[in-house]
C-alpha positions in Angstrom: -1.0 3.5 -23.0 -2.2 0.4 -21.3 -1.2 -0.4 -17.7 -2.0 -3.2 -15.3 -1.8 -3.0 -11.6 -1.7 -6.0 -9.2 -2.9 -6.2 -5.6 -3.4 -8.7 -2.9 0.0 -10.1 -2.1 1.3 -10.5 1.4 2.5 -12.8 4.1 0.6 -16.0 4.8 1.2 -19.1 6.8 1.5 -22.5 5.1 -2.0 -23.8 4.3 -3.4 -20.3 4.1 -5.1 -18.5 1.3 -4.6 -15.4 -0.7 -6.4 -13.7 -3.6 -4.5 -11.7 -6.1 -6.2 -9.2 -8.4 -5.1 -7.3 -11.4 -6.9 -4.6 -13.4 -5.9 -3.0 -16.7 -6.5 0.6 -17.6 -6.0 2.8 -20.6 -7.1 2.7 -24.2 -8.3 -0.8 -24.5 -10.5 -2.4 -27.1 -10.2 -6.0 -25.9 -8.0 -8.2 -23.8 -7.3 -11.6 -25.1 -5.2 -13.9 -22.9 -4.7 -13.1 -19.2 -2.3 -14.8 -16.9 -0.2 -14.9 -13.8 3.5 -15.6 -13.7 5.8 -15.8 -10.7 9.5 -15.5 -10.0 11.2 -16.9 -7.0 14.7 -15.6 -5.9 17.3 -17.1 -8.0 14.9 -18.7 -10.4 13.4 -17.9 -13.8 10.0 -16.5 -14.2 7.5 -19.2 -14.7 3.9 -19.4 -15.9 1.4 -20.1 -13.1 -2.0 -19.9 -14.8 -3.6 -18.5 -17.9 -7.1 -17.9 -19.1 -8.1 -17.3 -22.7 -10.8 -14.9 -23.9 -13.1 -17.9 -24.1 -12.5 -18.9 -20.5 -10.1 -21.8 -21.1 -7.7 -22.2 -18.2 -4.3 -23.6 -18.0 -2.2 -24.2 -14.8 1.3 -25.3 -14.0 1.2 -28.8 -12.5 2.5 -27.6 -9.1 -0.6 -25.4 -8.5 -3.4 -27.6 -10.0 -6.2 -28.1 -7.5 -5.0 -25.2 -5.3 -5.1 -22.1 -7.5 -8.0 -20.8 -9.6 -7.8 -18.1 -12.2 -10.8 -16.1 -13.3 -11.5 -13.0 -15.4 -14.0 -10.2 -15.4 -14.0 -8.7 -18.9 -16.3 -5.9 -17.9 -13.6 -4.7 -15.6 -10.6 -5.7 -17.6 -9.5 -7.7 -14.6 -8.1 -11.1 -13.7 -7.8 -12.8 -10.3 -5.9 -15.7 -8.9 -7.4 -17.4 -5.9 -4.7 -19.4 -4.0 -5.5 -21.9 -1.3 -3.4 -24.5 0.6 -0.4 -22.3 0.0 3.1 -23.8 0.4 6.5 -22.2 1.2 7.5 -23.1 -2.4 4.8 -20.7 -3.6 6.8 -17.8 -2.3 7.6 -15.5 -5.2 6.8 -12.2 -6.8 3.7 -12.7 -8.8 3.2 -10.8 -12.1 0.0 -10.2 -14.0 0.1 -10.4 -17.8 -2.4 -9.4 -20.3 -2.4 -9.4 -24.1 -4.3 -6.2 -24.9 -5.7 -4.8 -28.1 -6.3 -1.1 -28.6 -6.0 1.9 -30.9 -2.7 2.9 -29.5 -1.1 -0.4 -28.5 -1.5 -4.1 -29.1 0.7 -6.6 -27.2 1.8 -7.9 -23.9 1.4 -5.7 -20.8 3.0 -6.6 -17.5 2.3 -5.5 -14.0 4.9 -4.4 -11.5 4.6 -7.6 -9.4 3.3 -8.3 -6.0 5.1 -10.3 -3.3 3.6 -13.5 -1.9 5.5 -15.0 1.1 4.4 -18.3 2.6 6.1 -18.8 5.9 5.4 -19.7 9.5 
């Protein structure tokens, strides 16, 4: 069984920074795409950023220039560095990985970590 666990959420003032981290564990041969999604109250979950196995990144327009996604394949981990945070960034952030292994191949989601941007 493959699991991913996020960390790094919290309360930050507008203009502040946070770094989210996520690591996968279990029987893993490889992880292909990794990404971060978020869901604000009353809204649908949306893609924030993804990074392919080759390091190609993709961001939703609202976070371009402020968020940076990176991956560490040796640790089966992905991070999201967030700067210049805005109140509209407030949401539960979810880590997603597409894992390949002897027992399971497919999407794996974390439990989510709350990010609150407020003064």
